[in-house]
C-alpha positions, 0 to 999 in steps of 0.5 A, a space after each residue: 869333727 869329720 865324717 869317716 866312711 862307715 864300712 866295718 861292722 862292730 862286734 860286742 866290745 869287752 866291758 871295762 874294768 871297774 873304776 876306782 870312784 864310789 859311783 864307778 864313774 871316773 871323777 874327771 867325767 863329773 867335772 862340768 868343765 869337761 867338754 862333751 866331746 872328751 866324754 864321748 871319746 872316753 866312753 867310746 874307748 871304755 865301752 865301745 873299743 873306739 868304734 864310734 869315733 873311728 866310724 865318724 860318729 860325732 856329738 853336737 849340742 843342739 840349741 833347738 831340741 826341746 822335747 828330748 834330751 838326746 837323739 841319735 841321727 843315722 843317715 846311712 853308711 855314707 851319711 854318718 851318725 850324729 849324736 845330738 844333745 839338748 843344750 836347753 834340757 841338759 844345761 841345768 840337769 845333773 852331770 849324771 843325767 848328761 852322762 846317762 843321756 850321752 851313753 844312751 845315745 852312744 848305745 844307739 850309735 853303736 847299734 846303728 853301726 852293727 849290721 847284725 842288729 835288725 831293729 836298731 831304733 828300739 830299746 830291745 834286748 840288745 840295747 838293754 844288754 849294753 845298757 845293763 853292762 854300762 850301768 854295772 860298770 859305771 853306777 849310772 842309771 841309763 834307762 830306755 827313757 829320757 825325761 824331758 821334765 823341767 830342769 832340776 834347778 836354774 839360775 835364770 829367772 
């Protein structure tokens, strides 16, 4: 994953057509074998017109994050943007939790790239507009919160 110059300011992307699955999420995205980077590219194309990948946004798993499920780190136009997902908190959560967390952070990344948005870090009306748009298209439940509660199940002692 390389960092690319972040020089363009994205305009709101169109909403994708509804998926054919019962939840609205493409069935292959529910497969636990699907790498998170493939999910990122799929959702970027579907909801953000490829603007995140084209702008050098990257997605990484973090072994050190334990207090929040996801984080979008903005280092300015030349430093790029990285979405970090907590391996520890998400490894035993449902696939829907992973997808919702990834999409939540992708909304933040999209807003970081949009120079017309003045407060990019909060969960204000623009964030919520994107959240509702994606929830309606996918049937997921992206929220303004990330639950850091104990995992739903664990095979480890």
